[in-house]
MARLUM-79566 format. One line per 10 residues: number of its first residue (from 1); their letters; for each residue y negated, x negated, z negated of N, C-alpha, C. Coordinates in steps of 0.1 Angstrom, whole numbers. Each point is the difference from the previous one (the first is absolute). Example, Ala and Ser with C-alpha at 12.3 -4.5 7.8 and 13.67 -1.06 7.14 Angstrom:
2
1> as> 57/-132/-78/-12/9/0/-12/-9/0 | -11/4/7/-11/-9/0/-11/8/-8
This chain:
506
1> mirqfplall> -2720/-369/-746/10/9/6/11/3/-11 | 6/12/2/9/5/-10/11/-10/-3 | 6/-6/11/12/-8/-1/-3/-13/-8 | -12/-2/-4/-3/-12/-8/2/3/-15 | 2/12/-3/3/4/-15/14/0/-3 | 4/-3/-13/14/1/-2/5/14/1 | 13/1/3/6/13/3/-1/9/-13 | 3/-6/-12/-1/7/-13/-14/6/-2 | -10/-8/4/-14/5/-2/-3/13/9 | 5/-1/13/-2/10/9/7/13/-6
11> aslglalpal> 13/-1/-5/7/11/-5/-8/6/-13 | -5/-9/-8/-7/5/-12/-12/9/4 | -6/-4/11/-12/7/4/4/13/8 | 12/2/2/4/13/8/-1/-2/15 | -1/-13/5/-2/-2/14/13/-2/8 | 0/2/12/12/0/9/5/-15/1 | 12/-2/-3/6/-14/2/7/-1/14 | 1/-12/5/8/-2/12/14/6/-1 | 5/5/11/13/6/0/11/-10/-3 | 9/2/-9/10/-9/-4/12/1/10
21> aqhdvqrnav> 7/-12/2/10/0/9/12/8/-4 | 2/3/-13/11/8/-4/0/15/4 | -12/4/6/-1/14/4/1/1/16 | 5/11/5/5/0/14/-13/-2/9 | 3/-5/12/-10/-2/10/-8/12/5 | 7/11/1/-6/12/5/-11/5/-10 | 3/0/-13/-9/4/-10/-12/-10/0 | 3/-13/2/-11/-11/1/-9/3/11 | 6/4/12/-9/2/12/-8/13/-2 | 6/10/-7/-8/12/-2/-12/-3/-8
31> qqiarsqfda> 1/-9/-10/-11/-4/-9/-12/-7/9 | 5/-7/11/-10/-7/9/-6/11/9 | 7/9/4/-5/12/9/-10/7/-8 | 2/3/-13/-9/7/-8/-13/-7/-1 | 0/-14/1/-13/-7/0/-5/-4/14 | 7/7/10/-4/-2/14/2/-14/6 | 11/-7/-6/3/-14/3/12/2/10 | -3/5/12/11/4/9/8/-12/6 | -7/-11/4/6/-12/4/10/-6/-10 | -5/-1/-13/8/-5/-11/12/9/-2
41> aaktlkgnkk> -1/13/2/11/10/-3/11/-3/12 | -5/-2/12/9/-2/10/8/-13/-2 | -7/-10/-4/7/-13/-4/10/2/-12 | -3/8/-9/9/2/-11/12/7/5 | -1/10/9/11/7/4/9/-9/10 | -5/-10/6/8/-9/8/7/-11/-7 | -4/-2/-13/5/-11/-7/15/2/-5 | 5/-10/-6/14/0/-3/3/1/-16 | -11/4/-7/1/1/-14/9/12/-4 | 6/-2/-12/8/11/-6/-5/4/-13
51> pnagkaetlf> 1/13/-4/9/10/7/-7/6/11 | 7/5/9/-5/6/12/7/14/2 | -8/10/2/6/14/0/6/3/14 | -1/-8/10/7/2/12/-9/4/12 | 6/0/11/-8/3/14/-6/13/0 | 6/11/-5/-5/13/1/-13/1/-9 | 1/-6/-12/-12/0/-9/-11/-8/6 | 4/-11/6/-11/-8/6/-7/8/11 | 7/7/8/-6/8/10/-10/11/-5 | 5/6/-12/-7/10/-6/-14/-6/-4
61> veilsllkqg> 1/-11/-7/-13/-7/-4/-9/-4/11 | 6/-4/10/-8/-3/13/-7/12/4 | 6/12/-1/-6/12/4/-13/3/-8 | 2/-2/-14/-10/1/-9/-12/-9/4 | 3/-11/3/-10/-10/4/-8/4/12 | 7/4/11/-6/6/12/-9/11/-3 | 5/9/-8/-8/13/-3/-13/-4/-7 | 1/-9/-10/-12/-4/-7/-11/-7/9 | 6/-5/11/-10/-6/11/-4/9/10 | 6/12/-1/-5/11/9/8/-1/13
71> kideararqt> 11/-7/1/8/-2/12/11/10/0 | -4/13/2/10/12/-1/10/-1/11 | -3/-2/12/10/-1/10/11/-11/-2 | -4/-12/-5/9/-11/-3/9/5/-11 | -6/6/-10/7/4/-12/11/10/4 | -4/9/9/10/11/4/12/-6/8 | -3/-11/9/10/-6/7/11/-7/-10 | -6/-6/-11/8/-7/-11/9/10/-6 | -3/13/-1/8/10/-7/14/1/6 | 1/0/13/12/0/7/9/-12/-5
81> faleaglple> -5/-11/1/8/-12/-5/4/1/-15 | -9/5/-8/4/1/-14/11/10/-3 | 0/11/8/11/10/-2/13/-5/7 | -1/-8/10/12/-6/6/5/-10/-9 | -8/-7/-8/5/-10/-10/5/6/-12 | 0/14/-2/6/7/-11/-10/5/-10 | -13/0/2/-9/6/-9/2/15/0 | 2/6/-12/1/15/1/-12/7/4 | 1/11/8/-10/7/4/-9/5/-11 | 6/2/-11/-8/5/-11/-11/-10/-5
91> rfaagphell> 1/-13/3/-10/-8/-5/-14/3/7 | 0/6/11/-13/3/6/-6/13/-5 | 7/6/-9/-5/12/-8/-3/-4/-14 | 4/-13/-4/-1/-3/-14/-13/-6/-4 | -6/-7/9/-12/-7/-5/1/-15/2 | -11/-7/-1/-13/3/-5/-7/10/10 | -5/13/-4/-6/9/8/-13/-5/6 | -7/-8/-7/-13/-4/5/0/-7/13 | 12/-6/3/2/-6/14/9/8/8 | 11/5/-5/10/6/9/-5/13/6
101> sklpelkgvk> -10/7/-7/-6/12/5/-7/-3/13 | -3/-12/4/-6/-3/12/9/0/13 | 13/1/-3/10/0/11/3/14/5 | 1/3/12/5/13/5/14/3/-6 | 2/12/-3/12/4/-7/13/-2/9 | 9/-7/-6/13/-3/7/8/13/0 | 9/1/11/9/11/1/10/-1/-12 | 1/11/-7/9/1/-12/-6/-2/-13 | -12/-5/-1/-7/-2/-12/-5/12/-6 | -4/9/9/-5/14/-4/11/7/-8
111> aiklvhgpmv> 13/-2/3/11/7/-7/2/-5/-14 | -6/-12/-3/2/-6/-14/-9/7/-8 | 5/8/-11/-9/6/-9/-1/-7/-13 | 13/-4/-5/1/-8/-13/0/-15/3 | -10/-6/-2/-1/-16/3/6/-8/-11 | -3/2/-12/5/-8/-11/4/10/-12 | 10/-5/-8/5/7/-10/11/9/4 | 4/9/-9/-6/4/-13/4/-12/-10 | -10/-1/-10/3/-9/-11/-1/9/-13 | 11/-1/-8/1/8/-12/-5/-9/-12
121> gsvtesaasf> -7/6/-9/-5/-7/-11/-6/9/-10 | -6/-4/-11/-5/7/-11/10/11/-5 | 12/-4/-1/11/9/-3/0/2/-15 | 3/13/-4/2/3/-15/13/9/0 | 2/6/-12/13/7/-2/-1/13/9 | -13/4/3/-2/13/7/-8/0/12 | -5/-12/5/-8/-1/12/1/-13/7 | -5/0/12/0/-12/8/-12/1/10 | -5/-11/4/-10/-1/10/5/-7/12 | -5/4/13/5/-4/13/-12/-5/7
131> wvrtrdaakv> 0/-13/5/-11/-6/8/5/0/14 | -9/4/9/3/0/15/-13/-6/7 | 3/-4/12/-11/-3/10/3/7/13 | -9/8/6/2/7/13/-7/-7/10 | 3/3/13/-7/-5/11/-14/4/1 | -2/14/-3/-14/5/1/-2/8/-12 | -12/6/-3/-2/9/-10/9/11/0 | 6/4/-11/12/10/1/2/7/-14 | 5/11/-1/5/5/-13/14/-3/-1 | 3/-6/-11/14/-5/-3/5/8/-12
141> siivgerras> 12/5/1/7/7/-11/13/-7/-3 | 3/0/-13/12/-6/-5/8/12/-6 | 13/2/4/8/11/-6/12/-6/-8 | 0/3/-13/11/-5/-8/7/13/-6 | 12/3/5/5/12/-4/-8/12/3 | -4/8/-10/-8/12/3/-15/-4/-2 | -3/-12/-4/-13/-5/-3/-7/-5/13 | -12/3/2/-8/-5/12/-14/-3/-6 | -4/-12/6/-15/-4/-3/-5/-6/13 | -14/1/1/-6/-5/13/-13/-7/-3
151> atttatsgft> -4/-8/9/-12/-7/0/-4/-3/14 | -12/-6/2/-4/-3/14/-4/-15/0 | 3/-6/12/-4/-14/3/-12/1/8 | -9/-11/-2/-13/-1/8/-2/-14/4 | -8/-2/9/-4/-14/5/-6/-8/-11 | -7/6/-9/-7/-6/-12/10/-7/-9 | 12/7/-1/11/-5/-9/10/-9/8 | -3/-3/12/9/-9/8/12/9/4 | -3/13/1/11/11/3/11/-1/-9 | -2/-3/-14/9/0/-9/-3/12/-10
161> tvirvdgltp> 10/4/-8/-2/10/-10/11/-2/-11 | -2/6/-11/11/0/-12/2/15/-2 | 13/5/-1/3/13/-3/8/1/-12 | -4/8/-9/7/1/-14/8/13/0 | 13/-1/-3/9/11/-2/4/1/-14 | -3/12/-6/3/2/-15/13/10/-1 | 3/2/-12/10/10/-3/15/-4/3 | 3/-13/-1/12/-5/3/9/-2/-14 | 13/-1/2/8/-2/-11/3/-15/-4 | 1/-3/-12/2/-15/-4/13/-5/6
171> ntaydyriqi> 0/-14/3/11/-7/4/9/7/10 | -7/5/10/7/8/11/-3/-6/14 | 10/-1/8/-2/-5/14/-5/12/9 | -10/-3/8/-6/11/9/0/-5/14 | 4/7/10/-4/-2/13/-14/6/2 | -7/-6/9/-13/6/3/-3/-1/16 | -10/9/4/-3/1/14/-15/-2/1 | -4/-5/12/-14/-2/3/-4/9/13 | -11/6/-1/-6/8/11/-15/-5/2 | -2/-1/13/-14/-5/4/-6/11/9
181> dgapakaest> -10/6/-4/-6/11/8/10/11/2 | 9/2/-9/10/10/0/13/-3/7 | 0/-12/6/12/-4/8/8/-10/-8 | 14/0/0/7/-10/-7/-2/-14/5 | 0/-9/-9/-2/-14/3/12/-8/-4 | 6/-8/9/11/-8/-3/-2/-12/-9 | 9/-2/-10/-1/-11/-9/14/-3/-5 | 2/-12/-3/13/-5/-6/0/1/-15 | 12/0/-6/2/-2/-14/-8/9/-9 | -4/12/4/-7/9/-7/7/7/-12
191> rfrtfptkak> 5/-8/-10/6/5/-11/-3/-9/-11 | -5/6/-11/-5/-8/-12/5/7/-13 | -2/-7/-11/4/5/-13/-11/1/-10 | -2/11/-6/-10/1/-11/4/-9/-12 | -10/-4/-8/3/-8/-11/8/8/-11 | 7/-8/-9/5/7/-12/-10/6/-8 | 4/9/-9/-9/7/-9/-8/-11/-9 | -13/3/0/-9/-10/-7/4/-1/-14 | 0/-12/-6/2/-3/-14/16/2/-4 | 8/3/9/14/3/-3/8/-13/5
201> pqpfsvgfgg> 8/-6/-9/8/-12/3/9/3/13 | 0/-9/9/7/2/12/5/-14/6 | 10/-1/8/2/-12/9/-6/2/13 | -7/-10/5/-6/0/13/-3/-14/4 | -5/-2/12/-2/-14/5/-14/0/8 | -6/-12/-1/-12/-3/6/0/-14/6 | -4/-1/13/-1/-13/7/-15/-4/1 | -2/-13/2/-13/-5/1/-1/-13/7 | -12/-4/5/-2/-12/6/-14/-1/7 | -3/-12/4/-12/-2/8/3/-10/11
211> gagyipewer> -10/-6/5/2/-10/11/7/6/13 | -7/9/6/6/7/12/-7/-4/13 | 1/-12/3/-5/-4/13/7/5/11 | -7/1/12/6/8/11/9/-10/9 | 13/1/-3/10/-9/7/11/10/6 | -1/5/12/9/10/5/15/-1/-4 | 6/-12/2/14/-1/-4/3/2/-15 | -9/1/-7/2/2/-15/-5/13/-4 | -5/9/9/-4/13/-3/12/8/-5 | 12/-4/3/12/6/-5/1/1/-15
221> mwdnitsfkp> -9/-7/-6/-1/0/-15/-1/15/-5 | -9/7/7/-3/14/-4/13/8/0 | 8/-1/10/13/8/0/9/-6/-11 | -1/-13/-2/8/-5/-12/-4/6/-13 | -13/2/-3/-4/6/-12/4/15/0 | -1/7/11/3/14/1/15/2/-4 | 9/-10/4/14/2/-3/3/0/-15 | -9/-5/-8/2/0/-14/-4/12/-7 | -7/9/7/-4/13/-4/-8/0/-14 | -10/-9/-1/-8/0/-12/-8/13/-1
231> naflmlgdnv> -3/4/-12/-9/12/-2/-14/-3/4 | -4/-12/0/-14/-4/4/0/-15/4 | -9/-3/9/-1/-15/3/-16/-3/-2 | -2/-12/-6/-14/-4/-3/-4/-12/8 | -10/2/8/-6/-11/8/-10/-6/-8 | 1/-13/-4/-8/-6/-11/-11/-10/6 | -3/1/14/-10/-8/5/4/-9/11 | -9/-3/8/3/-8/12/10/9/8 | -3/13/0/8/10/8/-1/-1/15 | -13/-4/4/-2/-4/13/-10/-12/-2
241> yidqpehslt> 1/-9/11/-8/-11/-1/-13/1/10 | -11/4/-6/-12/2/8/-9/-11/0 | -5/-4/-12/-9/-13/-3/-12/1/8 | -6/12/2/-13/1/7/-7/13/-4 | -5/0/-13/-6/12/-5/-12/5/7 | -8/-9/7/-12/3/6/2/9/13 | 12/0/6/3/6/12/11/10/0 | -4/13/1/10/10/-1/10/0/12 | -3/-6/11/9/-2/11/14/-5/-5 | -1/-12/-6/12/-7/-5/8/9/-10
251> qhycyarrqs> -7/6/-9/5/9/-10/9/11/7 | -7/7/9/8/11/7/11/-5/8 | -1/-11/7/11/-6/7/11/-3/-9 | -2/-7/-11/11/-4/-9/8/11/-6 | -8/11/-4/7/11/-6/8/8/11 | -6/1/12/6/8/10/13/-6/5 | 1/-13/2/13/-5/5/11/1/-10 | -3/-2/-13/10/2/-10/4/15/-1 | -9/9/1/3/14/-1/7/5/12 | 0/-7/11/7/4/12/14/-5/0
261> rpewrrlias> 4/-9/-10/14/-5/0/9/11/-4 | 12/3/8/9/10/-4/7/-2/-14 | 2/-12/-3/8/-3/-13/-10/3/-11 | -14/-4/1/-9/4/-10/-1/16/-1 | 0/6/11/-2/15/-1/12/7/-7 | 12/-6/3/12/6/-6/-1/-1/-16 | -4/-12/-4/-1/-2/-15/-10/9/-6 | -13/0/6/-10/8/-7/1/15/1 | 8/5/10/2/14/1/10/6/-10 | 8/-10/-7/10/5/-9/-1/-6/-14
271> taiysiwddh> -9/-9/-2/-1/-7/-13/-15/0/-5 | -2/4/-13/-14/1/-5/-6/-15/0 | -12/0/7/-6/-13/2/-12/-1/-9 | -2/-11/-6/-13/-3/-9/-4/-14/3 | -13/-2/1/-6/-12/4/-12/-5/-8 | -1/-13/-1/-12/-7/-4/-3/-11/11 | -12/-5/-1/-3/-11/10/-1/-13/-7 | 0/-11/9/-3/-14/-5/-9/-6/10 | -2/-13/-1/-11/-6/8/0/2/15 | 13/-1/6/1/1/14/-2/14/7
281> dfgvndcvpg> 1/10/-8/-3/13/4/-12/6/-5 | -6/-7/-9/-13/4/-6/-12/-9/7 | 2/-13/-1/-11/-9/4/6/-11/8 | -1/-12/-6/5/-11/7/8/-8/-10 | 6/-11/4/9/-8/-9/-6/-4/-12 | 5/3/-12/-4/-3/-13/-14/4/-3 | -5/11/6/-14/4/-1/-4/5/-14 | -12/-4/-4/-6/4/-13/-13/7/3 | 0/12/3/-12/7/4/-11/3/-9 | 3/-1/-13/-10/3/-11/1/14/-5
291> peiekpawkr> -7/2/-10/1/12/-8/-7/13/5 | -9/-2/10/-10/10/4/9/10/10 | -5/13/0/7/10/7/-4/-1/15 | -11/-3/3/-5/0/14/-2/-14/6 | 3/-11/-7/-1/-13/5/13/-7/-2 | 5/-8/11/-5/1/14/0/14/6 | -8/1/10/-3/14/6/13/6/6 | 10/-8/3/12/5/6/10/7/-9 | -2/-2/-13/10/5/-10/3/15/1 | -10/9/1/1/14/0/7/4/12
301> kvweiykqnw> -4/-6/12/6/4/13/16/-4/0 | 3/-11/-5/15/-4/-1/6/10/-8 | -5/4/-11/5/10/-9/3/14/8 | -10/4/7/1/12/7/11/-1/10 | 2/-11/7/11/-2/10/13/0/-7 | 1/-7/-11/12/0/-8/4/14/-4 | -8/7/-5/3/14/-4/5/8/12 | -5/-2/13/5/7/11/14/-3/3 | 6/-11/-5/13/-5/4/11/0/-10 | -4/7/-12/11/1/-10/-1/14/-6
311> vnpsygggek> 9/2/-10/2/14/-6/1/-1/-15 | -8/-8/-6/-1/-2/-15/-5/11/-7 | 5/2/-13/-6/11/-8/-15/0/-2 | -5/-12/-1/-15/-1/-1/-4/-15/3 | -13/-2/1/-5/-14/4/-11/-4/-10 | 5/-8/-10/-9/-5/-10/-8/11/-6 | -14/-2/-2/-7/10/-6/-7/9/11 | 5/1/12/-6/9/10/-13/-6/6 | -8/8/6/-12/-3/7/-10/-9/-9 | 0/3/-13/-10/-7/-9/6/-13/-4
321> qpgcwydfmi> 12/-2/0/7/-13/-4/12/-2/9 | -3/-5/12/11/-1/10/11/-10/-5 | 12/1/4/10/-9/-3/14/6/4 | 11/-7/-4/12/6/3/10/0/-12 | -6/1/-12/8/1/-12/3/15/-3 | 12/3/-5/5/13/-5/13/-1/-8 | 5/10/-5/13/0/-6/8/13/3 | 13/-1/-2/8/12/2/13/-1/-9 | 7/10/0/12/0/-9/13/4/9 | 11/-6/-2/13/4/5/9/2/-13
331> gdvhfimldg> 4/12/-2/7/3/-13/-8/-3/-11 | 5/-10/-8/-7/-5/-13/-4/-14/2 | -2/-5/13/-5/-13/2/-14/1/7 | -9/-8/-5/-14/0/3/-3/-12/9 | -5/3/12/-4/-11/9/-15/-1/0 | -6/-12/-1/-13/-2/-2/-5/-10/11 | -8/4/10/-2/-8/12/-14/-5/0 | -1/-13/2/-13/-8/-3/-6/-4/13 | -13/0/1/-9/-5/11/-4/-15/-5 | 4/-9/7/-4/-13/-4/-10/-7/9
341> ryyrdlkggs> -6/7/8/-11/-6/10/-13/6/-1 | -2/14/0/-13/5/3/-10/-5/-10 | 3/-3/-13/-10/-4/-10/3/-14/-5 | 8/-7/7/4/-14/-4/-13/-8/-1 | -2/-7/-12/-12/-8/-1/3/-12/-10 | 1/-12/7/3/-12/-7/-11/-4/-10 | -12/2/4/-11/-4/-9/0/9/-13 | 3/13/2/1/9/-12/13/0/-7 | 10/-7/6/13/-1/-6/8/12/0 | -2/9/10/8/12/0/6/2/14
351> mlgsvqkawl> 13/3/0/7/5/12/-3/15/2 | 0/7/-11/1/14/1/-13/8/1 | -10/-7/-6/-13/8/-3/1/8/-12 | -12/3/-6/0/7/-13/5/14/0 | -3/7/11/5/14/1/15/0/1 | 6/-7/8/15/0/2/6/-5/-13 | -5/-10/-5/6/-6/-12/1/10/-12 | -12/7/-2/0/10/-10/10/11/2 | 2/4/13/10/10/5/14/-5/-4 | 2/-13/4/14/-5/-3/3/0/-15
361> kktlttssgt> -9/-5/-8/3/0/-15/3/14/-5 | -9/9/5/2/15/-5/14/5/5 | 2/-3/13/12/5/6/13/-6/-8 | 0/-12/-4/11/-6/-7/2/5/-14 | -12/2/-7/0/4/-14/5/15/0 | -4/8/9/4/14/-1/14/3/7 | 6/-10/7/11/3/7/12/3/-9 | 9/10/5/12/4/-7/12/-6/7 | -2/-8/10/11/-4/9/10/-8/-8 | 13/2/3/10/-9/-7/-2/-14/6
371> fkviaspvpf> -2/-2/13/-4/-12/5/-14/2/6 | -9/-10/-1/-12/0/5/-2/-12/11 | 0/3/13/1/-10/10/-14/-3/5 | -5/-12/-2/-14/-3/4/2/-8/13 | -6/5/11/2/-5/13/-13/-7/4 | 1/-13/3/-11/-8/4/2/-6/13 | -11/-1/8/2/-7/14/3/-15/-1 | -4/-6/-12/3/-15/-2/7/-2/-13 | 8/-10/-1/8/-3/-13/-9/-2/-12 | 5/4/-12/-5/-3/-12/5/-14/-4
381> spnikpgskd> 12/-4/4/7/-12/-6/-8/-13/2 | -1/-8/-11/-9/-12/1/7/-9/10 | -9/-8/7/4/-11/9/9/4/11 | -2/13/4/8/6/11/-4/-5/14 | -12/-5/0/-7/-6/12/-8/-12/-5 | 6/-11/-2/-6/-12/-6/-14/-3/6 | -10/-1/-9/-13/-5/5/-9/12/5 | 5/12/0/-7/11/6/-5/10/-10 | -12/5/2/-6/10/-8/3/15/6 | 7/0/10/2/13/6/9/10/-8
391> pwdgfadera> 12/-5/-6/8/8/-9/-8/2/-13 | 7/6/-10/-7/3/-12/-3/-13/-8 | 4/-12/5/-4/-12/-6/-15/-2/1 | -6/5/11/-14/0/1/-8/9/-9 | 7/8/-7/-6/10/-10/8/-1/-12 | 3/-11/-5/8/-3/-12/-6/8/-13 | -12/1/-2/-5/6/-11/2/15/0 | -2/6/12/2/14/2/15/3/-1 | 8/-9/5/15/2/-2/3/0/-14 | -4/-10/-8/2/-1/-14/-5/13/-8
401> elfswiakdk> -12/6/5/-4/11/-5/8/13/1 | 6/0/12/9/11/2/13/-1/-8 | 5/-12/0/13/-3/-7/-3/2/-15 | -11/-4/-5/-4/3/-14/-1/14/-3 | -5/8/10/0/15/-2/14/5/-2 | 9/-4/7/14/5/-1/5/-2/-13 | -3/-14/-5/5/-4/-14/-7/8/-11 | -14/1/1/-7/6/-11/2/15/-1 | 2/7/11/2/14/0/15/3/-1 | 9/-10/0/14/2/-1/5/9/11
411> iegvfliaad> -4/-3/12/3/8/11/15/-6/5 | 10/9/0/13/-4/2/4/4/15 | 10/-8/4/6/4/14/-7/-5/12 | -9/-9/-2/-7/-5/11/7/-12/8 | 0/1/13/4/-11/8/-8/-1/13 | -1/-11/6/-10/-2/12/8/-1/13 | -6/5/11/5/-4/13/-13/-5/8 | 3/-8/10/-11/-5/8/4/-4/14 | -10/-4/8/3/-5/14/-6/-14/2 | -5/-2/12/-8/-12/4/7/-12/4
421> rhrtdlrtip> 10/-5/-9/7/-12/3/12/5/9 | 2/-8/11/9/3/11/15/-3/-4 | 5/7/-10/14/-2/-5/2/11/-10 | 12/0/-6/3/10/-11/4/-8/-12 | -7/2/-10/2/-7/-14/2/10/-11 | 8/-4/-11/-1/6/-13/-4/-9/-10 | -9/2/-8/-5/-9/-10/-4/6/-14 | -1/-8/-10/-4/6/-13/-13/-8/-3 | -8/8/-8/-13/-6/-5/0/3/-15 | -2/-11/-8/-2/3/-15/-13/7/-3
431> npgsytlyef> 0/9/-10/-11/6/-4/-1/0/-15 | -7/-10/-6/1/-2/-14/-5/12/-8 | 8/3/-11/-2/12/-8/7/12/6 | 7/-1/11/7/11/6/12/-4/7 | 6/8/8/12/-3/6/-3/-8/13 | 10/-7/6/0/-7/12/-3/10/11 | -9/-3/10/-2/8/12/8/-4/11 | 6/9/7/7/-3/13/-8/3/12 | 0/-9/10/-7/2/13/10/-2/11 | 0/11/8/9/0/13/-10/0/11
441> esskltnrht> 1/-11/8/-9/-2/11/6/-1/13 | -5/8/10/7/-1/14/-11/3/10 | -1/-10/10/-10/1/11/4/-6/12 | 12/3/6/4/-6/13/8/12/7 | -7/11/1/7/12/7/3/-4/15 | -10/-4/6/3/-3/14/-7/-13/5 | -5/-8/-10/-8/-12/4/9/-11/5 | -6/-8/9/6/-12/5/-3/-12/-10 | -13/0/-5/-4/-11/-8/8/1/-14 | 3/-11/-5/8/0/-13/-7/-10/-11
451> hpvvktkgli> 0/5/-11/-4/-9/-12/12/-6/-7 | 0/-12/-4/11/-5/-8/0/6/-14 | 13/0/-6/1/5/-13/-6/-10/-10 | -9/5/-8/-6/-10/-10/8/1/-13 | 5/-11/-4/10/0/-11/-7/-3/-13 | -7/11/-5/-8/-1/-12/9/5/-12 | -5/-3/-12/7/7/-12/0/14/2 | 11/7/-3/1/14/1/6/5/13 | 3/-9/9/6/5/12/15/4/-2 | 3/11/2/15/5/0/7/-3/13
461> wgynktcsfg> -6/5/11/4/-4/13/-10/2/10 | 1/-7/12/-9/1/11/6/-1/13 | -4/7/10/6/-1/13/-10/1/11 | 2/-9/10/-10/0/12/7/-3/13 | 12/2/2/7/-5/12/-2/10/11 | 0/14/-3/-2/10/10/-10/10/-5 | -4/10/7/-8/11/-4/8/8/-11 | -7/6/-9/7/7/-11/-10/10/-6 | 6/8/-9/-9/9/-8/6/2/-13 | -8/5/-10/4/2/-13/5/15/-2
471> fmkfdttktd> 11/1/-8/6/13/-1/2/2/-16 | -5/11/-5/1/3/-14/7/13/-2 | 12/-1/-8/9/12/-2/-2/4/-15 | -7/11/-3/-2/4/-14/11/10/-4 | 4/-1/-13/8/10/-6/-5/1/-14 | -9/10/-2/-6/2/-14/9/11/-7 | 11/4/5/9/9/-8/9/-8/-9 | 1/-13/0/8/-8/-7/-5/0/-15 | 8/-3/-9/-5/-1/-14/-10/-12/-1 | 2/-10/7/-10/-11/2/-5/1/14
481> pqvtfelidl> -10/7/4/-4/1/14/-1/-14/6 | 2/0/14/0/-13/7/-5/1/13 | -5/-11/6/-3/-1/14/7/-13/5 | 6/2/11/8/-11/6/-9/-6/12 | -4/-12/0/-8/-7/11/10/-5/10 | -2/3/12/9/-6/11/-7/-5/11 | 4/-12/5/-6/-6/11/8/3/13 | -6/7/10/7/5/11/-6/-8/12 | 9/-6/9/-5/-7/11/-1/9/12 | -4/-6/12/-3/7/12/12/7/5
491> dgnmlqshvl> 12/-5/-3/12/6/5/7/9/-10 | -7/4/-11/5/9/-9/9/-6/-11 | 1/-13/-1/9/-6/-10/-8/-1/-14 | 7/3/-10/-6/-1/-13/4/-14/-5 | -10/-9/-1/2/-14/-3/-1/-4/-15 | -9/8/-7/-2/-3/-14/-1/14/-7 | 3/0/-13/-2/12/-8/-1/-4/-15 | -9/8/-7/-3/-3/-14/-2/14/-7 | 6/2/-10/-2/13/-8/-10/-3/-12 | -10/8/0/-9/-1/-11/0/13/-8
501> qrskle> 4/-1/-13/1/11/-9/-13/3/-7 | -3/12/-2/-13/4/-7/-2/-6/-13 | 11/-3/-7/-1/-6/-14/-5/-13/0 | 0/-7/12/-7/-14/1/-15/1/2 | -5/13/1/-14/1/3/-7/8/-12 | 4/-4/-11/-5/7/-13/-5/-11/-10
């Protein structure tokens, strides 16, 4: 039986692990429903474990269970109780469609045209992309000033689409409007800013973090981030906690409930969003799926669903080489986003895989960025998770290879950001033959579960008392360009700050 194997071995084989108590009971119950374990799901929902997303969410999950069992009338009766408990009507238009489509349409649902989004992303000095999800297949138009662009949503794409608007002016705030099948669609916070002119020194700010478990009382974090008005926000993994790559039901459920949150929708409508994944939104805890593209068989399907739910500039090497790595510029700062899961291979000693690693080296060598920010889903810092091979400690030779590349090619201006550990740290890492590398790590956006601060050599500061995010304020107009690292807590308090000058990265 599977439970006779060590959990680490199951993860290395890419197999599903038992649900962990740190994740909410509703998500755990959906995992069981996906496996048709209906009695177990009912027991999970009646338990007292935390975190618990509340009565309305429990009723919604019970509806999913009844629908999967074909008990349509009972599910319909539960809808009334769910709505009375405060579940937004929109949730019945949001998905998972494979089950909710079995319900008779509720009064008022037909009037809902825009279900999720808009999400702004892939922004440049002259363009931006907008992700949306509609209730049914529809033509969606985005109007920015005098510019209009359109695309169509389909059932095949999960009723999502991405619309690109070009011809915009650098570093300019724009209001935008949405039309669905020619009619205006209501949305909040529909005002964004294009990026500064590429390669031109500018002051700007970028937030980042990971570890975004679904805890309703902490979803206010998204409004907290919005209040700081970053030019972009980077989601560095564990953006939703799915932990069940074999079953798309759980994936659709986890994405849909986060995308339905009004706080999240306000952030993504006004702030350029970029994402990479980690174990909990790609596979299972600490998973090591191996170097092959099509094995385990769930890899490509997970990638397809991931693409349906984000608005990144690109996704790895595309259909021939799936993944979530890519890069982009804001002004004269280069952001390099890594995929630490799809090709992770302990036996072969590579987290990145040969194609991504070659891309990373070439990208670093040819970069003209004043700062070059390498974003990893897991920390580079040694001993960050004692005894574990999940961070870069498990790939020490490849880490040394990359650091040596920075030294050998005299690549200046590099620093590291990462997620995974449920806290916010700033650390330094020695790199023999070159400058000391700085790593800013943050991964407790909305999580309940907390990791202790590991006091290793190189720790500048660490914080784990409440949810938090990392905030980076760049000013490359200075004689010695600088980035200020700030630790911002759930209530918007700046608790730590550190200025890093470009001259220290030479």
